[in-house]
C-alpha positions in Angstrom: 24.9 58.0 5.6 25.9 55.9 2.8 28.4 57.1 0.5 27.7 58.9 -2.8 28.7 56.0 -4.7 26.6 53.5 -3.2 23.7 56.0 -3.3 24.2 56.3 -7.1 24.1 52.7 -7.4 20.9 52.6 -5.3 19.3 55.1 -7.5 20.2 53.2 -10.8 18.7 50.1 -9.5 15.5 51.5 -8.5 13.7 54.3 -10.7 11.3 55.0 -8.0 14.2 56.1 -5.6 15.6 58.3 -8.3 12.1 60.0 -8.9 11.9 60.5 -5.1 15.5 61.9 -4.8 14.9 64.4 -7.4 11.4 65.4 -5.7 12.7 65.5 -1.9 16.5 66.6 -2.1 15.9 70.2 -3.2 13.5 70.6 -0.3 16.0 68.9 2.0 18.6 71.4 1.0 16.4 74.4 1.2 15.2 73.3 4.9 18.9 73.1 5.8 19.7 76.6 4.5 16.6 78.1 6.1 17.1 76.3 9.5 20.9 75.8 10.1 22.2 73.5 12.8 23.4 75.0 15.9 26.6 73.2 16.1 27.5 74.6 12.6 27.5 71.4 10.4 25.0 72.9 8.0 27.7 73.4 5.2 28.9 70.0 5.1 25.4 68.7 5.2 24.3 71.1 2.3 27.4 69.9 0.3 26.6 66.2 0.8 22.7 66.8 -0.1 24.0 68.7 -3.2 26.3 65.8 -4.4 23.5 63.4 -4.0 21.1 65.6 -6.1 23.8 66.1 -8.6 24.1 62.3 -9.0 20.3 61.9 -9.2 20.1 64.6 -11.8 23.0 63.0 -14.0 21.2 59.6 -13.7 18.0 61.2 -14.8 19.7 62.9 -17.6 21.3 59.6 -19.0 18.0 57.8 -18.7 16.2 60.7 -20.5 18.7 60.4 -23.5 18.5 56.6 -23.6 
């Protein structure tokens, strides 16, 4: 997986990716909550997905005010 910093740069450069992230990431987080990984890595995955969703929401909020 790419770093959150690189992901943020990708979202800034591509508005379609930003819209997709805002639409898909909440479902991915919920899917991970509903169906946890047997190895116990779900908390880390959820935390990473949440960071990416927070970055997407932050960028969307900035664009909405601009």
